[in-house]
C-alpha positions as a Markdown table, in Angstrom:
| # | Residue | x | y | z |
|---|---|---|---|---|
| 1 | Met | 0.0 | 0.0 | 0.0 |
| 2 | Lys | 1.4 | 3.4 | -1.0 |
| 3 | Ala | -0.1 | 6.3 | 0.9 |
| 4 | Arg | 1.0 | 9.9 | 1.1 |
| 5 | Glu | 0.1 | 13.3 | 2.4 |
| 6 | Gly | -3.5 | 14.2 | 1.7 |
| 7 | Asp | -4.8 | 10.6 | 1.4 |
| 8 | Leu | -7.3 | 9.1 | 3.9 |
| 9 | Val | -7.5 | 5.6 | 5.3 |
| 10 | Glu | -10.4 | 3.9 | 7.1 |
| 11 | Thr | -9.9 | 1.2 | 9.6 |
| 12 | Ser | -11.9 | -1.9 | 10.4 |
| 13 | Glu | -13.4 | 0.0 | 13.4 |
| 14 | Gly | -14.7 | 2.7 | 11.1 |
| 15 | Leu | -12.0 | 5.3 | 12.1 |
| 16 | Ile | -10.8 | 7.6 | 9.4 |
| 17 | Phe | -7.3 | 8.9 | 9.5 |
| 18 | Asp | -5.5 | 11.5 | 7.4 |
| 19 | Val | -2.1 | 10.5 | 6.1 |
| 20 | Lys | 0.8 | 12.7 | 7.1 |
| 21 | Gly | 4.1 | 13.0 | 5.2 |
| 22 | Leu | 5.7 | 11.0 | 2.5 |
| 23 | Val | 7.8 | 8.4 | 4.4 |
| 24 | His | 6.2 | 5.6 | 6.4 |
| 25 | Pro | 7.4 | 2.5 | 8.3 |
| 26 | His | 7.2 | -0.9 | 6.8 |
| 27 | Gly | 3.7 | -2.2 | 7.1 |
| 28 | Arg | 2.4 | 1.0 | 8.7 |
| 29 | Ile | 1.1 | 4.4 | 7.7 |
| 30 | Val | 1.7 | 7.6 | 9.7 |
| 31 | Ala | -1.7 | 9.1 | 9.9 |
| 32 | Phe | -3.8 | 11.0 | 12.5 |
| 33 | Ile | -7.4 | 10.3 | 13.4 |
| 34 | Arg | -9.8 | 12.8 | 11.7 |
| 35 | Tyr | -13.3 | 11.3 | 12.0 |
| 36 | Tyr | -14.7 | 8.6 | 14.2 |
| 37 | Pro | -18.2 | 7.1 | 14.6 |
| 38 | Asn | -20.0 | 9.0 | 17.4 |
| 39 | Glu | -23.7 | 9.4 | 18.0 |
| 40 | Asn | -23.2 | 13.1 | 19.0 |
| 41 | Gly | -21.4 | 13.9 | 15.7 |
| 42 | Asp | -22.7 | 16.3 | 13.1 |
| 43 | Arg | -21.7 | 14.4 | 9.9 |
| 44 | Lys | -23.4 | 11.4 | 8.4 |
| 45 | Arg | -22.4 | 8.8 | 5.9 |
| 46 | Asn | -24.7 | 5.9 | 5.1 |
| 47 | Ala | -26.3 | 5.0 | 8.4 |
| 48 | Leu | -23.5 | 6.2 | 10.7 |
| 49 | Thr | -22.9 | 9.5 | 12.4 |
| 50 | Tyr | -19.3 | 10.8 | 12.7 |
| 51 | Arg | -17.5 | 13.4 | 14.7 |
| 52 | Lys | -14.6 | 15.4 | 13.4 |
| 53 | Val | -11.5 | 15.8 | 15.5 |
| 54 | Tyr | -9.6 | 19.1 | 15.0 |
| 55 | Ser | -6.5 | 19.9 | 17.0 |
| 56 | Phe | -3.5 | 17.7 | 17.4 |
| 57 | Ser | -3.9 | 17.7 | 21.2 |
| 58 | Glu | -7.5 | 16.5 | 20.9 |
| 59 | Arg | -6.4 | 13.7 | 18.4 |
| 60 | Tyr | -3.8 | 12.4 | 20.8 |
| 61 | Ser | -6.1 | 12.6 | 23.8 |
| 62 | Leu | -8.8 | 10.6 | 21.9 |
| 63 | Leu | -6.3 | 7.9 | 20.8 |
| 64 | Arg | -4.9 | 7.6 | 24.3 |
| 65 | Glu | -8.3 | 7.2 | 25.8 |
| 66 | Lys | -10.1 | 5.1 | 23.2 |
| 67 | Phe | -7.7 | 3.6 | 20.7 |
| 68 | Pro | -4.2 | 3.4 | 22.3 |
| 69 | Thr | -3.0 | 0.6 | 20.1 |
| 70 | Tyr | -2.5 | 3.2 | 17.3 |
| 71 | Leu | 0.0 | 5.2 | 19.3 |
| 72 | Val | 3.6 | 3.9 | 19.0 |
| 73 | His | 7.0 | 5.2 | 19.7 |
| 74 | Asp | 8.7 | 5.4 | 16.3 |
| 75 | Pro | 12.4 | 4.7 | 16.5 |
| 76 | Val | 13.3 | 6.6 | 13.3 |
| 77 | Phe | 11.3 | 9.7 | 14.0 |
| 78 | Asp | 12.1 | 9.4 | 17.8 |
| 79 | Glu | 8.5 | 10.4 | 18.7 |
| 80 | Thr | 5.2 | 8.9 | 19.7 |
| 81 | Leu | 3.2 | 8.9 | 16.5 |
| 82 | Cys | -0.2 | 7.6 | 15.3 |
| 83 | Glu | 0.5 | 4.7 | 12.9 |
| 84 | Val | -2.1 | 2.6 | 11.2 |
| 85 | Pro | -1.0 | -1.0 | 10.4 |
| 86 | Phe | -1.8 | -2.2 | 6.9 |
| 87 | Asn | -3.9 | -5.1 | 8.2 |
| 88 | Lys | -6.2 | -2.6 | 9.9 |
| 89 | Val | -7.0 | -0.6 | 6.8 |
| 90 | Lys | -10.4 | -1.3 | 5.3 |
| 91 | Lys | -10.3 | 1.4 | 2.7 |
| 92 | His | -7.8 | 3.8 | 1.1 |
| 93 | Phe | -9.2 | 7.1 | -0.2 |
| 94 | Asp | -7.3 | 8.6 | -3.1 |
| 95 | Pro | -7.8 | 12.3 | -3.9 |
| 96 | Val | -7.2 | 11.9 | -7.6 |
| 97 | Lys | -9.7 | 9.1 | -8.0 |
| 98 | Lys | -12.2 | 11.1 | -5.9 |
| 99 | Leu | -12.0 | 14.1 | -8.3 |
| 100 | Gln | -12.4 | 11.7 | -11.3 |
| 101 | Gln | -15.6 | 10.5 | -9.7 |
| 102 | Leu | -16.8 | 14.1 | -9.2 |
| 103 | Arg | -16.1 | 14.9 | -12.8 |
| 104 | Ser | -18.1 | 11.9 | -14.1 |
| 105 | Ser | -21.0 | 12.3 | -11.6 |
| 106 | Lys | -24.4 | 13.7 | -12.6 |
| 107 | Thr | -25.7 | 14.1 | -9.1 |
| 108 | Leu | -23.2 | 16.4 | -7.3 |
| 109 | Asp | -24.4 | 18.3 | -4.2 |
| 110 | Ala | -23.6 | 22.0 | -3.7 |
| 111 | Val | -20.3 | 21.5 | -1.9 |
| 112 | Glu | -19.0 | 18.9 | -4.4 |
| 113 | Asn | -20.0 | 21.2 | -7.3 |
| 114 | Lys | -18.0 | 24.1 | -5.8 |
| 115 | Ala | -15.0 | 21.7 | -5.4 |
| 116 | Leu | -15.2 | 20.7 | -9.1 |
| 117 | Gln | -15.5 | 24.3 | -10.3 |
| 118 | Leu | -12.4 | 25.2 | -8.2 |
| 119 | Thr | -10.3 | 22.4 | -9.5 |
| 120 | Glu | -11.4 | 23.1 | -13.1 |
| 121 | Leu | -10.3 | 26.7 | -12.6 |
| 122 | Leu | -6.9 | 25.7 | -11.3 |
| 123 | Lys | -6.4 | 23.1 | -14.1 |
| 124 | Arg | -7.4 | 25.5 | -16.8 |
| 125 | Asn | -5.3 | 28.4 | -15.6 |
| 126 | Ser | -2.1 | 26.4 | -14.9 |
| 127 | Asn | -2.5 | 23.8 | -17.7 |
| 128 | Ile | -1.7 | 20.8 | -15.6 |
| 129 | Pro | -2.9 | 17.2 | -16.3 |
| 130 | Trp | -6.1 | 16.0 | -14.5 |
| 131 | Ser | -4.0 | 13.1 | -13.2 |
| 132 | Thr | -2.0 | 15.6 | -11.0 |
| 133 | Ile | -4.9 | 17.2 | -9.1 |
| 134 | Gly | -7.3 | 15.8 | -6.6 |
| 135 | Ile | -9.7 | 16.6 | -3.7 |
| 136 | Ser | -8.9 | 15.8 | -0.1 |
| 137 | Gly | -10.6 | 16.6 | 3.2 |
| 138 | Ser | -14.2 | 15.9 | 4.2 |
| 139 | Ile | -15.3 | 15.6 | 0.5 |
| 140 | Leu | -12.8 | 12.8 | 0.0 |
| 141 | Ala | -14.3 | 10.9 | 2.9 |
| 142 | Gly | -17.9 | 11.6 | 1.9 |
| 143 | Leu | -18.4 | 13.4 | 5.3 |
| 144 | His | -18.8 | 17.0 | 4.1 |
| 145 | Lys | -21.7 | 19.2 | 5.1 |
| 146 | Ile | -23.0 | 22.5 | 4.1 |
| 147 | Gly | -20.2 | 25.0 | 4.6 |
| 148 | Ser | -17.4 | 22.5 | 4.5 |
| 149 | Asp | -14.0 | 23.6 | 3.3 |
| 150 | Ile | -12.7 | 22.7 | -0.2 |
| 151 | Asp | -9.3 | 21.0 | -0.1 |
| 152 | Pro | -7.7 | 20.6 | -3.6 |
| 153 | Ile | -4.4 | 18.9 | -3.7 |
| 154 | Val | -1.8 | 19.2 | -6.5 |
| 155 | Tyr | 1.0 | 16.6 | -7.1 |
| 156 | Gly | 4.5 | 17.1 | -8.5 |
| 157 | Ser | 6.8 | 20.1 | -7.7 |
| 158 | Ala | 6.6 | 21.5 | -11.2 |
| 159 | Asn | 2.8 | 21.3 | -11.3 |
| 160 | Cys | 2.6 | 22.8 | -7.8 |
| 161 | Arg | 4.6 | 25.8 | -8.9 |
| 162 | Arg | 2.6 | 26.3 | -12.0 |
| 163 | Val | -0.6 | 26.3 | -10.0 |
| 164 | His | 0.9 | 28.5 | -7.3 |
| 165 | Ser | 2.2 | 31.1 | -9.8 |
| 166 | Ser | -1.3 | 31.2 | -11.5 |
| 167 | Leu | -3.1 | 31.8 | -8.2 |
| 168 | Gln | -2.0 | 35.4 | -7.7 |
| 169 | Glu | -3.3 | 36.3 | -11.1 |
| 170 | Ile | -6.6 | 34.4 | -10.5 |
| 171 | Val | -7.1 | 36.1 | -7.1 |
| 172 | Asn | -6.4 | 39.5 | -8.6 |
| 173 | Asp | -9.0 | 39.1 | -11.4 |
| 174 | Pro | -12.1 | 41.0 | -10.3 |
| 175 | His | -14.3 | 38.5 | -12.0 |
| 176 | Ser | -12.7 | 35.5 | -10.3 |
| 177 | Pro | -14.6 | 33.4 | -7.7 |
| 178 | Leu | -11.5 | 33.2 | -5.6 |
| 179 | Lys | -11.0 | 36.0 | -3.1 |
| 180 | Pro | -8.3 | 36.5 | -0.4 |
| 181 | Tyr | -9.4 | 36.6 | 3.2 |
| 182 | Ser | -10.7 | 39.9 | 4.5 |
| 183 | Gln | -9.6 | 41.2 | 7.8 |
| 184 | His | -12.7 | 39.9 | 9.4 |
| 185 | Glu | -12.2 | 36.4 | 7.9 |
| 186 | Leu | -8.6 | 36.4 | 9.0 |
| 187 | Arg | -9.8 | 37.1 | 12.6 |
| 188 | Ser | -12.1 | 34.0 | 12.4 |
| 189 | Leu | -9.3 | 31.9 | 11.0 |
| 190 | Phe | -7.0 | 33.2 | 13.8 |
| 191 | Asp | -9.5 | 32.3 | 16.5 |
| 192 | Phe | -9.7 | 28.8 | 15.1 |
| 193 | Arg | -6.0 | 28.2 | 14.6 |
| 194 | Ser | -4.8 | 30.0 | 17.8 |
| 195 | Lys | -6.0 | 27.0 | 19.8 |
| 196 | Asp | -3.3 | 25.0 | 18.1 |
| 197 | Thr | -0.6 | 27.6 | 17.3 |
| 198 | Ala | 0.0 | 30.5 | 19.7 |
| 199 | Ile | 1.0 | 33.8 | 18.0 |
| 200 | Asp | -0.6 | 37.2 | 18.2 |
| 201 | Phe | -3.1 | 38.5 | 15.7 |
| 202 | Glu | -0.8 | 41.1 | 14.1 |
| 203 | Glu | 1.8 | 38.5 | 13.3 |
| 204 | Phe | -0.8 | 36.1 | 12.0 |
| 205 | Val | -2.2 | 38.7 | 9.6 |
| 206 | Arg | 1.3 | 39.7 | 8.5 |
| 207 | Thr | 2.0 | 36.1 | 7.2 |
| 208 | Glu | -1.4 | 34.7 | 6.3 |
| 209 | Ser | -2.5 | 37.7 | 4.2 |
| 210 | Arg | 0.3 | 36.9 | 1.7 |
| 211 | Lys | -0.8 | 33.3 | 1.0 |
| 212 | Ala | -2.7 | 32.9 | -2.2 |
| 213 | Phe | -3.3 | 29.1 | -1.7 |
| 214 | Gln | -6.0 | 29.8 | 0.8 |
| 215 | Gly | -9.1 | 32.1 | 0.8 |
| 216 | Lys | -12.7 | 32.1 | -0.2 |
| 217 | Ser | -14.2 | 30.4 | -3.3 |
| 218 | Thr | -17.7 | 31.7 | -3.8 |
| 219 | Lys | -17.9 | 32.3 | -0.1 |
| 220 | Thr | -16.5 | 28.8 | 0.8 |
| 221 | Asp | -13.1 | 28.4 | 2.5 |
| 222 | Tyr | -10.5 | 26.7 | 0.3 |
| 223 | Phe | -7.0 | 25.5 | 1.1 |
| 224 | Ile | -4.8 | 24.1 | -1.7 |
| 225 | Arg | -2.2 | 21.6 | -0.7 |
| 226 | Phe | 1.0 | 21.0 | -2.7 |
| 227 | Val | 2.7 | 17.6 | -2.5 |
| 228 | Lys | 5.6 | 15.9 | -4.2 |
| 229 | Asn | 5.0 | 13.2 | -6.8 |
| 230 | Trp | 6.0 | 9.6 | -6.1 |
| 231 | Asp | 9.1 | 9.8 | -8.4 |
| 232 | Glu | 10.4 | 12.8 | -6.4 |
| 233 | Ile | 10.4 | 10.9 | -3.0 |
| 234 | Asp | 13.8 | 9.3 | -2.8 |
| 235 | Glu | 13.9 | 8.9 | 1.0 |
| 236 | Lys | 13.0 | 5.5 | 2.4 |
| 237 | Tyr | 12.0 | 4.8 | 6.0 |
| 238 | Gly | 15.3 | 4.4 | 7.9 |
| 239 | Asp | 17.5 | 6.2 | 5.5 |
| 240 | Thr | 17.4 | 9.2 | 7.8 |
| 241 | Gln | 17.3 | 9.2 | 11.6 |
| 242 | Tyr | 15.7 | 12.0 | 13.6 |
| 243 | Lys | 16.8 | 12.3 | 17.2 |
| 244 | Asn | 14.9 | 14.6 | 19.6 |
| 245 | Ser | 17.5 | 17.1 | 20.9 |
| 246 | Gly | 15.4 | 19.5 | 22.9 |
| 247 | Tyr | 13.2 | 22.5 | 22.4 |
| 248 | Ala | 14.4 | 25.9 | 21.2 |
| 249 | Lys | 13.6 | 29.3 | 20.0 |
| 250 | Ile | 15.9 | 30.6 | 17.2 |
| 251 | Lys | 16.4 | 33.6 | 14.9 |
| 252 | Ala | 17.7 | 32.9 | 11.4 |
| 253 | Thr | 17.7 | 34.0 | 7.8 |
| 254 | Val | 15.9 | 32.0 | 5.1 |
| 255 | Val | 18.2 | 31.3 | 2.2 |
| 256 | Asp | 16.1 | 28.7 | 0.2 |
| 257 | Asp | 12.3 | 28.7 | 0.2 |
| 258 | Ser | 11.9 | 26.4 | -2.9 |
| 259 | Glu | 10.0 | 23.8 | -0.8 |
| 260 | Ser | 8.0 | 26.3 | 1.3 |
| 261 | Ile | 4.8 | 25.7 | -0.6 |
| 262 | Leu | 5.0 | 21.9 | -0.3 |
| 263 | Thr | 3.6 | 19.7 | 2.5 |
| 264 | Pro | 5.8 | 18.8 | 4.3 |
| 265 | Cys | 7.4 | 22.2 | 3.9 |
| 266 | Arg | 11.1 | 23.0 | 4.4 |
| 267 | Tyr | 13.1 | 26.2 | 4.7 |
| 268 | Thr | 16.9 | 26.2 | 4.5 |
| 269 | Ile | 18.3 | 28.8 | 6.9 |
| 270 | Lys | 21.7 | 30.3 | 7.8 |
| 271 | Gly | 23.1 | 32.2 | 10.8 |
| 272 | Ala | 20.7 | 30.5 | 13.2 |
| 273 | Asn | 21.0 | 32.1 | 16.6 |
| 274 | Val | 19.6 | 30.1 | 19.5 |
| 275 | Met | 17.7 | 32.5 | 21.7 |
| 276 | Glu | 16.3 | 29.9 | 24.1 |
| 277 | Gly | 17.0 | 26.2 | 24.5 |
| 278 | Pro | 20.1 | 24.0 | 23.8 |
| 279 | Lys | 22.9 | 25.7 | 22.0 |
| 280 | Leu | 23.2 | 23.2 | 19.2 |
| 281 | Ser | 24.9 | 23.8 | 15.8 |
| 282 | Pro | 24.5 | 23.9 | 12.9 |
| 283 | Ile | 20.7 | 24.3 | 12.7 |
| 284 | Thr | 20.3 | 24.6 | 9.0 |
| 285 | Glu | 16.6 | 23.9 | 8.4 |
| 286 | Ile | 13.1 | 24.6 | 9.6 |
| 287 | Ala | 10.5 | 22.0 | 8.7 |
| 288 | Ser | 6.9 | 21.2 | 9.3 |
| 289 | Phe | 4.3 | 18.6 | 8.4 |
| 290 | Arg | 1.5 | 21.2 | 8.9 |
| 291 | Gly | 0.1 | 23.0 | 5.9 |
| 292 | Arg | -0.4 | 26.1 | 8.0 |
| 293 | Phe | 3.3 | 26.7 | 8.0 |
| 294 | Cys | 3.6 | 26.7 | 4.2 |
| 295 | Glu | 4.8 | 29.9 | 2.6 |
| 296 | Gln | 5.5 | 31.4 | 6.0 |
| 297 | Ala | 8.6 | 33.2 | 4.8 |
| 298 | Ala | 10.6 | 33.9 | 1.7 |
| 299 | Ser | 14.3 | 33.7 | 0.8 |
| 300 | Gly | 16.1 | 36.7 | 2.3 |
| 301 | Glu | 13.7 | 37.2 | 5.2 |
| 302 | Thr | 14.6 | 36.8 | 8.8 |
| 303 | Val | 12.4 | 34.7 | 11.0 |
| 304 | Ile | 11.9 | 33.8 | 14.7 |
| 305 | Ala | 10.8 | 30.2 | 15.2 |
| 306 | Gln | 10.2 | 27.9 | 18.1 |
| 307 | Gly | 9.9 | 24.1 | 18.1 |
| 308 | Lys | 11.5 | 20.8 | 18.6 |
| 309 | Val | 15.2 | 20.5 | 17.7 |
| 310 | Glu | 16.1 | 17.3 | 15.9 |
| 311 | Arg | 19.6 | 15.9 | 15.1 |
| 312 | Val | 19.2 | 14.6 | 11.5 |
| 313 | Thr | 21.5 | 11.8 | 10.4 |
| 314 | Asp | 21.2 | 11.2 | 6.7 |
| 315 | Ser | 23.1 | 7.9 | 6.0 |
| 316 | Lys | 22.4 | 8.0 | 2.3 |
| 317 | Arg | 24.2 | 11.4 | 1.9 |
| 318 | Asp | 26.6 | 10.9 | 4.8 |
| 319 | Gln | 25.3 | 14.2 | 6.4 |
| 320 | Glu | 24.5 | 15.2 | 10.0 |
| 321 | Tyr | 22.9 | 18.5 | 11.0 |
| 322 | Phe | 20.1 | 19.9 | 13.2 |
| 323 | Arg | 16.7 | 21.1 | 12.2 |
| 324 | Leu | 13.8 | 22.8 | 13.9 |
| 325 | Leu | 10.5 | 20.9 | 13.5 |
| 326 | Ile | 7.5 | 23.1 | 14.1 |
| 327 | Gly | 3.8 | 22.3 | 14.3 |
| 328 | Asn | 3.5 | 19.5 | 16.9 |
| 329 | Lys | 2.8 | 21.7 | 19.9 |
| 330 | Pro | 0.6 | 24.8 | 20.4 |
| 331 | Ser | 3.7 | 26.7 | 21.6 |
| 332 | Asp | 5.4 | 26.1 | 18.1 |
| 333 | Tyr | 5.5 | 29.1 | 15.8 |
| 334 | Met | 7.4 | 30.8 | 13.0 |
| 335 | Val | 7.0 | 34.5 | 12.4 |
| 336 | Leu | 8.9 | 37.3 | 10.5 |
| 337 | Ala | 11.5 | 39.0 | 12.7 |
């Protein structure tokens, strides 16, 4: 089974997990619970009612309390992760196949129709193949409701950059259905995200208002995710070891933002000054598995970031360095200095 960022998997208990990252252990998938059957939920599929789990802390709490077998200490990532064994997977949801189904369907509901219109707009303006774009999120699981977000996903670095470069033009077109977030809408987004990432509103607006991959499409929230294609993923599980080396706050300059739009995202940095935490060197990278940290800074900009320090040992390239991983705790952040 090949699963990657943006896919969903459903287990034999009816739990639905969203897949994180591009590298997974043998026989397991790193994925975090997103929906689970619950009579008090507000989403329905067939005869079952589901509840959606939002924050990382809530996901971990739910798993510890009800489904602890999915929590394991991963020796390669040196962290307790949620991992779904292959033999527990009942269904694998593929975003590209889902979009193909929407395109051929004659009975789309309002949310599905909006999702199809948005992907058609992206495809038309960037001229990418249909095989490189899909629909993730609640629509993929068949658990969307009125007002659900639209979550397109684009595969392949070149395709991602073509879509990303076309977005600014699309958003600036007065006749386009895509609109950037207003100040009021950013406040609502901030109130939602601040439960999981603690920064002040002014810093939030400063970074989020620059991001064209999110906004409103005919008054519905959209968030476009960009992911590498299979032939671009050369790392295999165990090639690189990640060792927890503490928690730190750093100030550094971004020197390469070429993977800043991708999920997972990565920023190459220089001159990292450890403001708080262990004085480890060299810290040459800031990385995150959270889409909210995409396009957080551009090359040449100085940032202040706080997160987990990891010693990265890349046996394939015979390299060892430190990186700052952000997005796993509410105290993690990255802002412009």
